[in-house]
C-alpha positions, 0 to 999 in steps of 0.5 A: 285728836280725831277720835276725840272730836267725833266723840264730841260730835256724837255727844252733842249730836245725842244730846240735842236729839234727846233735848229736843224728845225731852222739850217735845214730850214735854209740850205734849204734857203741857197740852195733854194737861189742858185737854183732859184735865177739864174732864177729871175734874167734872168726872171726879165732882160728879162723884162727890157727895152733896156734903162734899160741897160744904167741906172747905177741905175737899177741893179734888178728889171726893171724899166718899165716890158716890153715885147718888148724883147718877141714881138721881138723874136715872130716876128722874128720866128715862135715860135708856130710851133717851140714848136710843133715841138720839143713837137712832136720829144722830145715827142715820143722819150722820150714815145718810149725810155722810152717803149724800156729801160723798156722792155730791164731792165725787160728781164736783171732782169727776164732771164737768159741767155748767156753772161748776164753779159757780156751785162751788161759790154757793156751797162756799156761801151755804157754809159762811151763812149762819144757821139762824138765817135759813132756820125759819125759810127751813121750819116754814117749808117744812110745816108745809111738807108736814115733817114737823115733829117728825125726825124726816126733818132732819133725814130729808135733808141730810139725804140730799147734802144739807144736813149740819154743815154739809158744805164743809163736808162735801168740799172735803169729798171733792178736795179727797177725790182729786187726790185719786187718779182719773186712771182708775175711772178710765180703768173701770169704763173700759172694763165696761162700768157704770158710774155708779159701779165706779164710785160704789166699789173703786172710789168709794173704798179708798174715800173710807177715811172721808166717810169715816171722818164724815161720819164722826164730825156729823154724828157729834153736831147732830148729838149736841144739836138741841134748839133746831132739834127742840124747833123741827121736832119738838116736844117729842124729841126725846133726845139724851141731852133735851132730856137732860135739860128738863131735869136741870131746869126741874131741879133748878126750880126746886133749889131757887129758894133754897141756896143749899139746895142749888151748890148741893146741885152741882155735882148732879149737873157734872154727872149729866155732863158726863152722861151726855159725853160718856156715848161720845168719848166710847164711839172716839175710843172704839173709832181712835184709829180709823178717825185719826187716819181719817184726819191724815189722809184726809187733808191731804191735797195732792200728792 
């Protein structure tokens, strides 16, 4: 009887464990489908020939995979020049912002000074205040410094800790450095290391997850920003998204008097969307492991 009872318990335990795993995988599959489906849909539509838009039998998969939509976009713009400029603008701004926010988070975490709590409160306030409120004062300041029309209008705020979403990155570094024991700083001071040496040689390598997280999010936000890019840099901002918007606007104006042409433009719009998000997908695939580890470790509040 005891052997049978133990066998039943083991069976129930294994059954409940497998049922739990099946439920978890099923839930993850549902969430994965919700996130992946729009991307797959855009990808398939982008390869549709114009005839498929009028074919009721074609709903999801194109009848023939065609690259004519991508060829049309490439013929209307200098794609590689635009993507190069976007990589330069977003990548440089993200690097400068990561460095500046790391220094500020280090100073807030390791040093005591007057009005420190007020400074943290002001950082939170800067995060809460929408960018539309500070847009006009920033434009006037850049105009007086003759920075309008130059990428320096992005680089200088980034290196001064005033880039896109900088307050949240400063707080991420501040929380991350608080998890690192101060005994490491004291050991460096005993060996005669300066504060800058302590930061670059001891704490910065340990804060690598926070740097990766800051760089990736900064890069995405700078890459997707179009409104402020046009305002601060103007027509000289040959970024991929701005050039793509111009191409789509031209195609839309050409199709205003032709409803059929407007419907044909749908696959072209999907192709333009894939070209805009493609570099971000490649960046995530390359740095996927570092990104997941960074999100995990940067969320630590104490050890």
